[in-house]
PDB file of N, CA, C, O and CB in Angstrom:
ATOM      1  N   UNK A   1     -36.838 -16.327  54.230  1.00  0.00           N
ATOM      2  CA  UNK A   1     -37.115 -15.463  55.381  1.00  0.00           C
ATOM      3  C   UNK A   1     -37.476 -14.053  54.897  1.00  0.00           C
ATOM      4  O   UNK A   1     -38.597 -13.586  55.098  1.00  0.00           O
ATOM      5  CB  UNK A   1     -35.888 -15.416  56.344  1.00  0.00           C
ATOM      6  N   UNK A   2     -36.528 -13.395  54.269  1.00  0.00           N
ATOM      7  CA  UNK A   2     -36.785 -12.023  53.793  1.00  0.00           C
ATOM      8  C   UNK A   2     -36.711 -11.931  52.269  1.00  0.00           C
ATOM      9  O   UNK A   2     -35.735 -12.368  51.659  1.00  0.00           O
ATOM     10  CB  UNK A   2     -35.779 -11.046  54.420  1.00  0.00           C
ATOM     11  N   UNK A   3     -37.719 -11.378  51.682  1.00  0.00           N
ATOM     12  CA  UNK A   3     -37.735 -11.244  50.212  1.00  0.00           C
ATOM     13  C   UNK A   3     -36.733 -10.174  49.783  1.00  0.00           C
ATOM     14  O   UNK A   3     -36.226 -10.194  48.661  1.00  0.00           O
ATOM     15  CB  UNK A   3     -39.170 -10.884  49.698  1.00  0.00           C
ATOM     16  N   UNK A   4     -36.460  -9.250  50.683  1.00  0.00           N
ATOM     17  CA  UNK A   4     -35.505  -8.171  50.334  1.00  0.00           C
ATOM     18  C   UNK A   4     -34.082  -8.705  50.235  1.00  0.00           C
ATOM     19  O   UNK A   4     -33.170  -7.999  49.804  1.00  0.00           O
ATOM     20  CB  UNK A   4     -35.561  -7.037  51.382  1.00  0.00           C
ATOM     21  N   UNK A   5     -33.908  -9.928  50.629  1.00  0.00           N
ATOM     22  CA  UNK A   5     -32.554 -10.495  50.626  1.00  0.00           C
ATOM     23  C   UNK A   5     -31.956 -10.360  49.223  1.00  0.00           C
ATOM     24  O   UNK A   5     -30.752 -10.150  49.077  1.00  0.00           O
ATOM     25  CB  UNK A   5     -32.571 -11.997  51.078  1.00  0.00           C
ATOM     26  N   UNK A   6     -32.784 -10.479  48.209  1.00  0.00           N
ATOM     27  CA  UNK A   6     -32.282 -10.363  46.823  1.00  0.00           C
ATOM     28  C   UNK A   6     -31.729  -8.955  46.588  1.00  0.00           C
ATOM     29  O   UNK A   6     -30.727  -8.773  45.897  1.00  0.00           O
ATOM     30  CB  UNK A   6     -33.417 -10.681  45.790  1.00  0.00           C
ATOM     31  N   UNK A   7     -32.392  -7.985  47.166  1.00  0.00           N
ATOM     32  CA  UNK A   7     -31.934  -6.593  46.970  1.00  0.00           C
ATOM     33  C   UNK A   7     -30.610  -6.360  47.707  1.00  0.00           C
ATOM     34  O   UNK A   7     -29.712  -5.686  47.204  1.00  0.00           O
ATOM     35  CB  UNK A   7     -33.014  -5.581  47.471  1.00  0.00           C
ATOM     36  N   UNK A   8     -30.517  -6.924  48.890  1.00  0.00           N
ATOM     37  CA  UNK A   8     -29.278  -6.720  49.667  1.00  0.00           C
ATOM     38  C   UNK A   8     -28.305  -7.870  49.440  1.00  0.00           C
ATOM     39  O   UNK A   8     -28.479  -8.956  49.992  1.00  0.00           O
ATOM     40  CB  UNK A   8     -29.595  -6.586  51.177  1.00  0.00           C
ATOM     41  N   UNK A   9     -27.305  -7.633  48.646  1.00  0.00           N
ATOM     42  CA  UNK A   9     -26.319  -8.703  48.382  1.00  0.00           C
ATOM     43  C   UNK A   9     -25.160  -8.612  49.382  1.00  0.00           C
ATOM     44  O   UNK A   9     -24.238  -9.427  49.348  1.00  0.00           O
ATOM     45  CB  UNK A   9     -25.777  -8.608  46.917  1.00  0.00           C
ATOM     46  N   UNK A  10     -25.216  -7.633  50.252  1.00  0.00           N
ATOM     47  CA  UNK A  10     -24.127  -7.469  51.245  1.00  0.00           C
ATOM     48  C   UNK A  10     -24.164  -8.609  52.253  1.00  0.00           C
ATOM     49  O   UNK A  10     -25.057  -8.678  53.098  1.00  0.00           O
ATOM     50  CB  UNK A  10     -24.245  -6.097  51.983  1.00  0.00           C
ATOM     51  N   UNK A  11     -23.217  -9.473  52.159  1.00  0.00           N
ATOM     52  CA  UNK A  11     -23.169 -10.616  53.101  1.00  0.00           C
ATOM     53  C   UNK A  11     -22.943 -10.106  54.515  1.00  0.00           C
ATOM     54  O   UNK A  11     -23.552 -10.601  55.463  1.00  0.00           O
ATOM     55  CB  UNK A  11     -22.041 -11.626  52.708  1.00  0.00           C
ATOM     56  N   UNK A  12     -22.081  -9.130  54.657  1.00  0.00           N
ATOM     57  CA  UNK A  12     -21.780  -8.598  55.999  1.00  0.00           C
ATOM     58  C   UNK A  12     -23.036  -7.972  56.602  1.00  0.00           C
ATOM     59  O   UNK A  12     -23.376  -8.222  57.758  1.00  0.00           O
ATOM     60  CB  UNK A  12     -20.627  -7.546  55.937  1.00  0.00           C
ATOM     61  N   UNK A  13     -23.709  -7.163  55.809  1.00  0.00           N
ATOM     62  CA  UNK A  13     -24.907  -6.493  56.323  1.00  0.00           C
ATOM     63  C   UNK A  13     -25.976  -7.511  56.656  1.00  0.00           C
ATOM     64  O   UNK A  13     -26.614  -7.433  57.705  1.00  0.00           O
ATOM     65  CB  UNK A  13     -25.443  -5.474  55.308  1.00  0.00           C
ATOM     66  N   UNK A  14     -26.173  -8.471  55.756  1.00  0.00           N
ATOM     67  CA  UNK A  14     -27.211  -9.487  55.989  1.00  0.00           C
ATOM     68  C   UNK A  14     -26.839 -10.372  57.168  1.00  0.00           C
ATOM     69  O   UNK A  14     -27.705 -10.842  57.905  1.00  0.00           O
ATOM     70  CB  UNK A  14     -27.425 -10.349  54.729  1.00  0.00           C
ATOM     71  N   UNK A  15     -25.556 -10.591  57.335  1.00  0.00           N
ATOM     72  CA  UNK A  15     -25.123 -11.471  58.442  1.00  0.00           C
ATOM     73  C   UNK A  15     -25.569 -10.816  59.755  1.00  0.00           C
ATOM     74  O   UNK A  15     -26.047 -11.501  60.660  1.00  0.00           O
ATOM     75  CB  UNK A  15     -23.541 -11.706  58.424  1.00  0.00           C
ATOM     76  N   UNK A  16     -25.418  -9.532  59.853  1.00  0.00           N
ATOM     77  CA  UNK A  16     -25.819  -8.827  61.077  1.00  0.00           C
ATOM     78  C   UNK A  16     -27.345  -8.868  61.219  1.00  0.00           C
ATOM     79  O   UNK A  16     -27.880  -9.027  62.316  1.00  0.00           O
ATOM     80  CB  UNK A  16     -25.310  -7.349  61.058  1.00  0.00           C
ATOM     81  N   UNK A  17     -28.024  -8.721  60.085  1.00  0.00           N
ATOM     82  CA  UNK A  17     -29.498  -8.746  60.105  1.00  0.00           C
ATOM     83  C   UNK A  17     -29.997 -10.101  60.574  1.00  0.00           C
ATOM     84  O   UNK A  17     -30.915 -10.191  61.389  1.00  0.00           O
ATOM     85  CB  UNK A  17     -30.074  -8.425  58.705  1.00  0.00           C
ATOM     86  N   UNK A  18     -29.387 -11.145  60.055  1.00  0.00           N
ATOM     87  CA  UNK A  18     -29.823 -12.509  60.428  1.00  0.00           C
ATOM     88  C   UNK A  18     -29.599 -12.744  61.916  1.00  0.00           C
ATOM     89  O   UNK A  18     -30.434 -13.348  62.590  1.00  0.00           O
ATOM     90  CB  UNK A  18     -29.060 -13.584  59.596  1.00  0.00           C
ATOM     91  N   UNK A  19     -28.486 -12.271  62.417  1.00  0.00           N
ATOM     92  CA  UNK A  19     -28.202 -12.472  63.854  1.00  0.00           C
ATOM     93  C   UNK A  19     -29.214 -11.694  64.690  1.00  0.00           C
ATOM     94  O   UNK A  19     -29.696 -12.183  65.712  1.00  0.00           O
ATOM     95  CB  UNK A  19     -26.745 -12.020  64.208  1.00  0.00           C
ATOM     96  N   UNK A  20     -29.524 -10.501  64.251  1.00  0.00           N
ATOM     97  CA  UNK A  20     -30.467  -9.661  64.995  1.00  0.00           C
ATOM     98  C   UNK A  20     -31.883 -10.237  64.895  1.00  0.00           C
ATOM     99  O   UNK A  20     -32.660 -10.202  65.849  1.00  0.00           O
ATOM    100  CB  UNK A  20     -30.437  -8.203  64.462  1.00  0.00           C
ATOM    101  N   UNK A  21     -32.186 -10.759  63.725  1.00  0.00           N
ATOM    102  CA  UNK A  21     -33.524 -11.336  63.508  1.00  0.00           C
ATOM    103  C   UNK A  21     -33.696 -12.593  64.357  1.00  0.00           C
ATOM    104  O   UNK A  21     -34.801 -12.910  64.798  1.00  0.00           O
ATOM    105  CB  UNK A  21     -33.745 -11.668  62.002  1.00  0.00           C
ATOM    106  N   UNK A  22     -32.610 -13.293  64.577  1.00  0.00           N
ATOM    107  CA  UNK A  22     -32.688 -14.529  65.381  1.00  0.00           C
ATOM    108  C   UNK A  22     -33.020 -14.142  66.805  1.00  0.00           C
ATOM    109  O   UNK A  22     -33.138 -15.010  67.669  1.00  0.00           O
ATOM    110  CB  UNK A  22     -31.345 -15.348  65.324  1.00  0.00           C
TER     111      UNK A  22
END
């Protein structure tokens, strides 16, 4: 989905991003 995912290892931050992206 997002190539920046590698840069952001924060599971909490990404979890919010994934929910918002959905």
